[in-house]
C-alpha positions in Angstrom: 16.7 -4.9 7.1 19.7 -2.9 5.7 19.4 0.0 3.3 22.2 1.1 1.0 22.2 3.7 -1.8 22.9 2.5 -5.3 22.4 5.8 -7.2 20.6 9.1 -6.6 17.5 7.6 -8.3 16.8 4.5 -6.3 17.5 2.5 -3.2 18.4 -1.1 -2.9 17.0 -3.0 0.1 19.5 -5.6 1.0 18.4 -9.2 0.7 18.8 -11.2 3.9 20.3 -14.2 1.9 23.0 -14.4 -0.7 21.5 -14.6 -4.1 21.8 -17.8 -6.2 20.5 -18.8 -9.6 17.4 -20.3 -8.0 16.3 -17.0 -6.4 12.9 -15.4 -6.3 12.7 -11.7 -7.0 10.7 -9.6 -4.5 10.2 -6.0 -5.9 7.7 -3.6 -4.1 6.5 -0.4 -5.8 8.5 1.8 -3.5 10.6 1.9 -0.3 9.2 4.8 1.6 6.3 3.0 3.4 6.3 0.6 6.3 3.7 -1.2 4.4 6.3 -2.4 1.9 8.6 -3.7 4.7 5.7 -6.0 5.8 5.2 -7.2 2.2 8.9 -8.0 2.1 8.8 -9.7 5.5 5.9 -11.9 4.4 7.6 -12.8 1.1 10.9 -13.7 2.7 9.1 -15.8 5.4 7.3 -17.8 2.6 10.6 -18.3 0.7 12.5 -19.5 3.7 9.8 -22.0 4.5 10.4 -23.5 1.1 14.2 -23.2 1.5 14.4 -20.7 -1.4 16.4 -17.5 -1.6 15.2 -14.0 -2.3 16.5 -11.1 -4.3 14.8 -8.0 -2.6 15.1 -4.6 -4.1 12.8 -1.5 -4.2 12.7 1.8 -6.0 13.0 4.7 -3.6 9.5 6.0 -4.4 6.4 4.7 -6.1 6.8 7.2 -8.9 10.3 6.0 -9.9 9.2 3.8 -12.8 12.7 3.7 -14.4 14.2 2.3 -11.2 11.7 -0.5 -11.0 12.3 -1.6 -14.6 16.1 -1.6 -13.9 15.6 -3.7 -10.8 13.6 -6.2 -12.7 16.4 -6.5 -15.2 18.9 -7.0 -12.4 16.7 -9.8 -10.9 16.8 -11.5 -14.2 20.5 -11.1 -14.4 20.8 -12.7 -11.0 19.0 -15.7 -12.4 15.7 -15.3 -10.5 13.1 -17.8 -11.8 10.1 -15.8 -10.8 9.2 -12.4 -9.5 6.7 -11.1 -6.9 6.0 -7.5 -8.0 4.0 -4.5 -6.9 4.0 -2.7 -10.2 4.4 1.1 -10.2 3.5 1.6 -13.9 0.9 0.3 -16.3 3.4 -0.9 -18.9 5.9 -2.5 -16.5 5.8 -6.0 -17.9 5.9 -5.0 -21.6 8.7 -2.6 -20.9 11.0 -5.5 -19.8 10.9 -7.8 -22.9 13.2 -10.3 -21.3 10.4 -11.4 -18.9 8.5 -12.9 -21.9 11.6 -14.1 -23.6 12.7 -16.1 -20.5 9.1 -17.1 -19.6 9.6 -15.7 -16.1 6.3 -15.9 -14.1 5.3 -12.7 -12.3 2.8 -12.5 -9.4 1.4 -9.0 -8.7 0.8 -8.0 -5.1 -1.2 -5.0 -3.8 -2.4 -3.9 -7.2 -3.3 -5.1 -10.7 -1.8 -2.8 -13.3 -2.5 -5.0 -16.3 -0.2 -7.0 -18.5 0.1 -10.7 -18.0 0.8 -11.6 -14.4 0.1 -15.3 -13.6 -1.8 -14.2 -10.4 -2.8 -11.1 -8.5 -2.8 -11.0 -4.7 -4.3 -7.9 -3.3 -7.0 -6.1 -1.3 -10.3 -5.4 -3.0 -9.5 -1.7 -3.0 -12.9 -0.5 -4.2 -14.6 -2.4 -1.4 -12.0 -1.2 1.1 -12.7 2.4 0.1 -16.4 1.8 0.3 -15.9 0.5 3.8 -14.2 3.8 4.7 -17.1 5.7 3.2 -19.7 3.8 5.2 -17.8 4.4 8.4 -17.5 8.1 7.5 -21.2 8.3 7.0 -21.7 6.8 10.5 -19.3 9.3 12.0 -21.2 12.2 10.4 -24.7 10.8 10.9 -25.2 10.9 7.1 -24.6 14.7 6.6 -21.8 17.2 6.6 -18.8 18.2 4.5 -15.8 16.0 3.5 -12.5 16.5 1.8 -11.1 13.6 -0.2 -7.3 14.0 -0.1 -6.2 11.6 -2.9 -2.6 10.3 -3.1 -1.4 10.3 -6.7 -3.0 10.2 -10.1 -2.5 6.9 -11.9 -2.0 4.6 -8.9 -4.7 2.1 -9.4 -4.9 0.8 -5.8 -5.5 4.2 -4.3 -7.7 5.3 -7.2 -10.0 2.3 -6.5 -10.2 3.2 -2.8 -11.0 6.8 -3.6 -13.7 5.7 -6.0 -15.2 3.2 -3.5 -15.2 5.9 -0.9 -17.2 8.3 -3.1 -19.6 5.6 -4.1 -20.4 4.9 -0.5 -21.4 8.5 0.0 -23.9 8.6 -2.9 -27.0 7.9 -0.8 -26.1 10.3 2.0 -26.3 14.0 2.5 -22.6 14.3 2.8 -21.1 16.8 0.5 -17.5 16.4 -0.9 -16.4 20.0 -1.0 -12.8 19.2 -2.0 -11.4 16.4 -4.1 -7.7 16.6 -5.0 -4.3 15.1 -4.9 -1.8 15.7 -2.1 1.2 13.6 -3.2 2.8 10.2 -2.8 5.2 11.0 0.1 4.6 12.1 3.6 6.4 15.4 3.0 4.3 16.2 -0.1 1.1 15.2 1.7 1.9 17.3 4.8 2.8 20.4 2.7 -0.2 20.2 0.4 -2.7 19.5 3.3 -1.3 22.5 5.1 -1.8 24.7 2.0 -5.4 23.5 1.7 -6.3 24.5 5.2 -4.3 27.7 5.2 -6.3 28.7 2.1 -9.5 28.4 4.1 -10.7 24.9 3.6 -13.3 24.1 6.3 -14.7 20.5 6.5 -16.2 18.2 9.0 -14.0 15.3 7.9 -11.2 14.1 5.6 -10.4 10.8 4.0 -6.8 9.8 3.1 -6.3 6.6 1.0 -2.9 5.2 2.0 -0.1 5.3 4.6 1.8 8.4 3.4 -1.3 10.6 2.8 -2.7 9.6 6.1 0.5 10.4 8.0 1.1 13.6 6.1 -2.4 14.9 6.7 -2.3 13.8 10.4 1.0 15.8 11.0 -0.5 18.9 9.4 -3.7 18.6 11.5 -1.7 18.2 14.6 0.5 21.2 13.8 -2.6 23.3 13.1 -4.5 22.1 16.2 -7.2 20.4 14.1 -6.4 16.8 14.9 -9.4 15.4 16.7 -11.4 18.5 15.9 -12.4 17.1 12.5 -13.0 13.5 11.7 -10.1 11.8 9.9 -10.5 8.3 8.4 -7.2 7.0 7.0 -5.7 3.9 5.4 -3.0 1.5 6.5 -1.2 1.0 9.8 1.9 2.2 11.5 2.8 2.7 15.2 2.4 6.4 14.7 -1.1 6.0 13.3 -2.0 3.6 16.1 -0.9 6.2 18.7 -3.0 8.8 16.9 -6.0 6.5 17.0 -5.6 5.9 20.7 -5.4 9.6 21.4 -8.5 10.4 19.3 -6.5 12.3 16.7 -7.6 9.9 14.0 -11.2 8.6 13.9 -10.5 5.3 12.2 -8.2 3.3 9.9 -8.8 0.8 7.1 -6.0 -1.6 7.7 -4.6 -4.2 5.2 -2.5 -7.3 5.7 0.7 -6.6 3.9 2.6 -9.5 5.5 -0.1 -11.9 4.3 0.0 -10.2 0.9 3.7 -10.8 0.5 3.5 -14.3 2.0 0.7 -15.5 -0.2 2.1 -13.8 -3.3 5.3 -15.8 -2.8 3.6 -19.0 -2.0 1.6 -18.6 -5.3 4.7 -18.0 -7.3 6.3 -21.1 -5.8 3.3 -23.2 -6.7 3.5 -22.0 -10.3 7.2 -22.8 -10.4 6.5 -26.3 -9.1 3.6 -26.7 -11.7 1.0 -26.9 -8.9 -2.5 -25.4 -9.0 -2.8 -21.8 -7.8 -5.4 -19.1 -7.6 -5.4 -16.5 -10.3 -6.9 -13.9 -8.0 -6.4 -13.9 -4.2 -8.3 -11.4 -2.1 -6.8 -10.2 1.1 -9.5 -8.9 3.5 -9.2 -5.6 5.4 -10.2 -4.5 8.8 -11.8 -1.2 9.9 -10.2 -0.2 13.2 -11.3 2.4 15.7 -11.4 2.6 19.5 -14.6 0.5 19.7 -12.8 -2.7 18.3 -9.1 -2.0 18.9 -8.9 -4.6 21.6 -10.6 -7.4 19.6 -8.3 -10.4 19.1 -8.4 -10.3 15.3 -7.6 -6.6 15.3 -4.7 -7.0 17.8 -3.3 -9.7 15.5 -3.1 -7.0 12.7 -1.7 -4.2 14.8 0.8 -6.2 16.9 3.6 -5.8 14.4 7.1 -4.9 15.6 8.6 -2.8 12.9 12.4 -2.5 12.7 
């Protein structure tokens, strides 16, 4: 996948096929996570199976709302008949009036930010966070201290995971001694996690709710000699996180299926365009992965991804 800069405010991810009037727009929330590459790969795979073309563009970060709105407008200019979208703002659909004027169907993936998508294809994020909380309780034998290192205020997917995590700890003797945001990029997460521990934070475990927060916190713990000394349950999967899991620097990971998310999101949009029946809500299951189940066939299917 090629990447070229359009302006200082956003990045365009180059579509693998030349765009025609019959294209489908595929617009993730950001470009900084490997997660989004897998969503795109799934979407493009589904489109190619149907012999349809894709217009793939991403904002550079999940906080760049203006860029995502601009990209949606460009997709409409290119003649895209439908859009697979991971929204990065609550008002994204209403802020692009042409979507309604043209009757362009939109399928949300990864998160439901409201508005009027025809379908939502995502993980049940509350349940995924609760799974992380239950696994944390097992790690700590139901007692101890935990820091919840949230990603970013207002991102519904991670907020639901964080809420589910806290809910799962309600009937335990685990105390959440820190609950705060560390940022949406790896650099922000790394810096803010370092500041927390440098200021004297002492905990038995931490939970991070997405790829960037997990990698950023991991890098800080490694630098400070704390990786593997405190329990760390994170979210999402990359080769770096897999290596950390194998070396006991991370206790466990809640892993989604971004390829399946993009694939089913696109298949759903195609069904809508063909006036076929489709699901209004499609749940994508998650796996909890640690050293005890890493070699299970269903887990290997999830982690055996060759990123570019």
